Backbone as CSV, one residue per row, in Angstrom:
resi,resn,N_x,N_y,N_z,CA_x,CA_y,CA_z,C_x,C_y,C_z
1,MET,-6.935,-15.235,-46.063,-7.389,-13.865,-46.245,-8.304,-13.431,-45.097
2,LYS,-9.148,-14.365,-44.642,-10.055,-14.032,-43.557,-9.277,-13.753,-42.265
3,LYS,-8.203,-14.501,-42.046,-7.409,-14.289,-40.838,-6.730,-12.930,-40.856
4,LYS,-6.261,-12.498,-42.004,-5.621,-11.188,-42.106,-6.635,-10.072,-41.885
5,MET,-7.815,-10.246,-42.456,-8.861,-9.236,-42.299,-9.328,-9.175,-40.842
6,LEU,-9.475,-10.341,-40.199,-9.876,-10.385,-38.796,-8.805,-9.757,-37.904
7,GLY,-7.541,-10.010,-38.212,-6.445,-9.400,-37.460,-6.421,-7.896,-37.622
8,LEU,-6.693,-7.417,-38.843,-6.731,-5.974,-39.095,-7.874,-5.313,-38.337
9,VAL,-9.032,-5.961,-38.338,-10.183,-5.420,-37.602,-9.897,-5.435,-36.099
10,ALA,-9.284,-6.524,-35.626,-8.956,-6.619,-34.208,-7.924,-5.574,-33.796
11,LEU,-7.073,-5.160,-34.702,-6.064,-4.142,-34.410,-6.647,-2.738,-34.451
12,LEU,-7.496,-2.465,-35.429,-8.011,-1.105,-35.609,-9.186,-0.766,-34.697
13,THR,-9.976,-1.733,-34.299,-11.149,-1.450,-33.468,-10.774,-0.814,-32.129
14,PRO,-9.816,-1.349,-31.372,-9.473,-0.670,-30.105,-8.922,0.734,-30.313
15,MET,-8.229,0.958,-31.402,-7.695,2.300,-31.658,-8.805,3.301,-31.911
16,LEU,-9.840,2.877,-32.618,-10.949,3.780,-32.906,-11.849,3.985,-31.697
17,VAL,-12.041,2.954,-30.898,-12.925,3.049,-29.743,-12.238,3.754,-28.580
18,ALA,-10.936,3.573,-28.432,-10.221,4.141,-27.286,-10.213,5.664,-27.316
19,SER,-10.199,6.253,-28.480,-10.173,7.712,-28.546,-11.438,8.319,-27.962
20,THR,-12.581,7.695,-28.159,-13.813,8.227,-27.573,-13.937,7.829,-26.107
21,ALA,-13.343,6.732,-25.715,-13.449,6.298,-24.327,-12.647,7.205,-23.399
22,PHE,-11.543,7.740,-23.877,-10.697,8.581,-23.046,-10.950,10.075,-23.244
23,ALA,-11.970,10.423,-24.002,-12.299,11.836,-24.185,-12.856,12.376,-22.877
24,GLN,-12.478,13.601,-22.531,-12.952,14.201,-21.290,-13.149,15.701,-21.481
25,ASP,-13.906,16.252,-20.564,-14.129,17.690,-20.584,-12.922,18.400,-19.997
26,ALA,-12.846,19.698,-20.248,-11.711,20.468,-19.749,-11.770,20.647,-18.233
27,GLY,-12.947,20.622,-17.629,-13.090,20.862,-16.203,-12.960,19.624,-15.338
28,SER,-12.729,18.471,-15.918,-12.700,17.245,-15.121,-11.336,16.964,-14.517
29,ASN,-10.377,17.844,-14.680,-9.047,17.633,-14.125,-9.057,17.664,-12.601
30,GLU,-9.935,18.464,-12.006,-10.015,18.543,-10.549,-10.433,17.203,-9.959
31,ASN,-11.360,16.525,-10.600,-11.788,15.214,-10.114,-10.655,14.198,-10.221
32,ASP,-9.854,14.302,-11.255,-8.732,13.384,-11.417,-7.709,13.574,-10.314
33,VAL,-7.472,14.818,-9.917,-6.509,15.093,-8.855,-7.026,14.547,-7.529
34,VAL,-8.300,14.740,-7.254,-8.885,14.218,-6.011,-8.830,12.698,-6.014
35,MET,-9.107,12.080,-7.152,-9.060,10.629,-7.246,-7.636,10.113,-7.034
36,ALA,-6.665,10.777,-7.615,-5.268,10.351,-7.450,-4.815,10.509,-6.001
37,LYS,-5.235,11.582,-5.342,-4.890,11.767,-3.934,-5.526,10.685,-3.063
38,SER,-6.749,10.326,-3.369,-7.428,9.289,-2.594,-6.743,7.942,-2.768
39,ILE,-6.346,7.638,-3.992,-5.646,6.381,-4.245,-4.287,6.383,-3.550
40,ALA,-3.593,7.511,-3.587,-2.292,7.603,-2.917,-2.432,7.440,-1.407
41,ALA,-3.463,8.037,-0.825,-3.681,7.907,0.611,-4.016,6.468,0.983
42,ALA,-4.839,5.827,0.182,-5.198,4.433,0.456,-3.983,3.523,0.347
43,LEU,-3.157,3.739,-0.647,-1.941,2.929,-0.786,-0.964,3.198,0.352
44,ALA,-0.853,4.439,0.767,0.082,4.780,1.842,-0.298,4.090,3.140
45,ILE,-1.561,4.169,3.527,-1.954,3.556,4.791,-1.966,2.046,4.673
46,GLY,-2.299,1.523,3.508,-2.284,0.070,3.324,-0.884,-0.508,3.419
47,LEU,0.063,0.124,2.755,1.444,-0.362,2.810,2.050,-0.173,4.199
48,ALA,1.721,0.928,4.851,2.247,1.160,6.197,1.699,0.140,7.180
49,ALA,0.405,-0.154,7.092,-0.183,-1.138,7.991,0.380,-2.530,7.720
50,PHE,0.575,-2.860,6.452,1.131,-4.159,6.091,2.565,-4.296,6.602
51,GLY,3.387,-3.280,6.346,4.773,-3.329,6.804,4.890,-3.309,8.317
52,GLY,4.045,-2.510,8.968,4.074,-2.449,10.423,3.663,-3.764,11.067
53,SER,2.657,-4.409,10.501,2.225,-5.690,11.064,3.290,-6.764,10.862
54,LEU,3.969,-6.737,9.715,5.062,-7.688,9.507,6.196,-7.440,10.507
55,GLY,6.538,-6.186,10.710,7.596,-5.839,11.657,7.244,-6.221,13.084
56,GLN,6.017,-5.964,13.481,5.601,-6.322,14.837,5.573,-7.832,15.021
57,GLY,5.136,-8.545,14.013,5.113,-10.002,14.103,6.504,-10.589,14.239
58,ARG,7.434,-10.067,13.455,8.806,-10.578,13.539,9.468,-10.203,14.867
59,ALA,9.198,-9.009,15.354,9.787,-8.591,16.626,9.254,-9.441,17.771
60,ALA,7.951,-9.681,17.779,7.371,-10.502,18.838,7.866,-11.943,18.744
61,ALA,7.970,-12.465,17.534,8.453,-13.833,17.362,9.900,-13.975,17.834
62,ALA,10.729,-13.005,17.517,12.131,-13.063,17.945,12.244,-12.952,19.461
63,ALA,11.429,-12.089,20.071,11.477,-11.949,21.526,10.990,-13.223,22.210
64,LEU,9.936,-13.815,21.701,9.430,-15.047,22.302,10.410,-16.203,22.118
65,GLU,11.077,-16.228,20.993,12.090,-17.264,20.774,13.261,-17.084,21.742
66,GLY,13.666,-15.842,21.950,14.736,-15.568,22.908,14.344,-15.940,24.322
67,ILE,13.101,-15.664,24.699,12.626,-16.030,26.039,12.527,-17.549,26.167
68,ALA,12.115,-18.217,25.083,12.003,-19.675,25.124,13.379,-20.330,25.269
69,ARG,14.387,-19.751,24.660,15.731,-20.319,24.769,16.363,-20.041,26.134
70,ASN,16.068,-18.864,26.663,16.644,-18.486,27.956,15.562,-17.788,28.782
71,PRO,14.815,-18.529,29.589,13.717,-17.916,30.357,14.184,-16.849,31.344
72,ASN,15.437,-16.906,31.775,15.938,-15.897,32.714,16.118,-14.525,32.061
73,ALA,16.142,-14.469,30.735,16.359,-13.207,30.027,15.051,-12.497,29.689
74,SER,13.937,-12.972,30.212,12.644,-12.365,29.843,12.551,-10.911,30.293
75,GLY,13.136,-10.592,31.450,13.116,-9.198,31.919,13.947,-8.280,31.049
76,LYS,15.053,-8.806,30.510,15.920,-7.997,29.649,15.357,-7.845,28.245
77,LEU,14.509,-8.773,27.821,13.962,-8.713,26.468,12.641,-7.956,26.388
78,LEU,11.927,-7.895,27.484,10.582,-7.320,27.457,10.598,-5.822,27.155
79,VAL,11.441,-5.072,27.824,11.457,-3.610,27.647,11.889,-3.212,26.233
80,PRO,12.989,-3.765,25.674,13.334,-3.393,24.299,12.275,-3.824,23.275
81,MET,11.611,-4.970,23.543,10.574,-5.405,22.616,9.400,-4.432,22.631
82,ILE,8.955,-4.033,23.813,7.835,-3.082,23.916,8.216,-1.751,23.270
83,LEU,9.441,-1.313,23.479,9.905,-0.065,22.864,9.917,-0.182,21.339
84,GLY,10.406,-1.294,20.832,10.418,-1.514,19.385,9.022,-1.571,18.802
85,LEU,8.104,-2.249,19.499,6.714,-2.312,19.022,6.066,-0.939,19.030
86,ALA,6.366,-0.147,20.030,5.806,1.212,20.092,6.341,2.075,18.951
87,LEU,7.622,1.932,18.634,8.191,2.715,17.532,7.613,2.282,16.187
88,ILE,7.423,0.989,16.005,6.813,0.502,14.764,5.395,1.040,14.640
89,GLU,4.644,0.985,15.734,3.263,1.471,15.707,3.213,2.980,15.466
90,SER,4.185,3.713,15.996,4.189,5.163,15.763,4.440,5.481,14.294
91,LEU,5.244,4.669,13.613,5.442,4.891,12.175,4.164,4.647,11.395
92,VAL,3.388,3.644,11.796,2.109,3.379,11.120,1.141,4.530,11.374
93,ILE,1.108,5.035,12.585,0.226,6.166,12.893,0.670,7.409,12.131
94,TYR,1.978,7.607,12.000,2.492,8.735,11.216,2.062,8.621,9.753
95,ALA,2.125,7.417,9.186,1.660,7.220,7.808,0.162,7.490,7.699
96,PHE,-0.600,7.148,8.731,-2.035,7.419,8.741,-2.302,8.916,8.736
97,VAL,-1.534,9.659,9.515,-1.693,11.127,9.557,-1.346,11.738,8.206
98,ILE,-0.285,11.240,7.574,0.084,11.739,6.257,-1.001,11.413,5.229
99,ALA,-1.560,10.208,5.321,-2.637,9.816,4.398,-3.852,10.705,4.575
100,LEU,-4.172,11.040,5.819,-5.304,11.959,6.053,-4.993,13.360,5.524
101,GLY,-3.732,13.748,5.588,-3.345,15.052,5.066,-3.441,15.125,3.542
102,LEU,-3.284,13.995,2.883,-3.388,13.981,1.414,-4.825,14.200,0.952
103,VAL,-5.743,13.684,1.715,-7.153,13.776,1.301,-7.704,15.060,1.709
């Protein structure tokens, strides 16, 4: 009997407390929108920086591996690698500009 009563109390207590915890004023919607925009901007730049760094790391590793296998091809690999790194970095900067536009 005690276990059933404890389970009932454990079930009903969060339901009764949660209603007062999530109560808000009518004017607080503006703060919620600003908070959501800030979180979206932070996630956008974080994911862009993470993806860009992974892409740059893989591109550099592949170019260095190609140069290590064939040292005579270093001139042919350098220009496309630099171009690829610049394009990856421009996408990260573009995500940064979009993130700043959200805030």
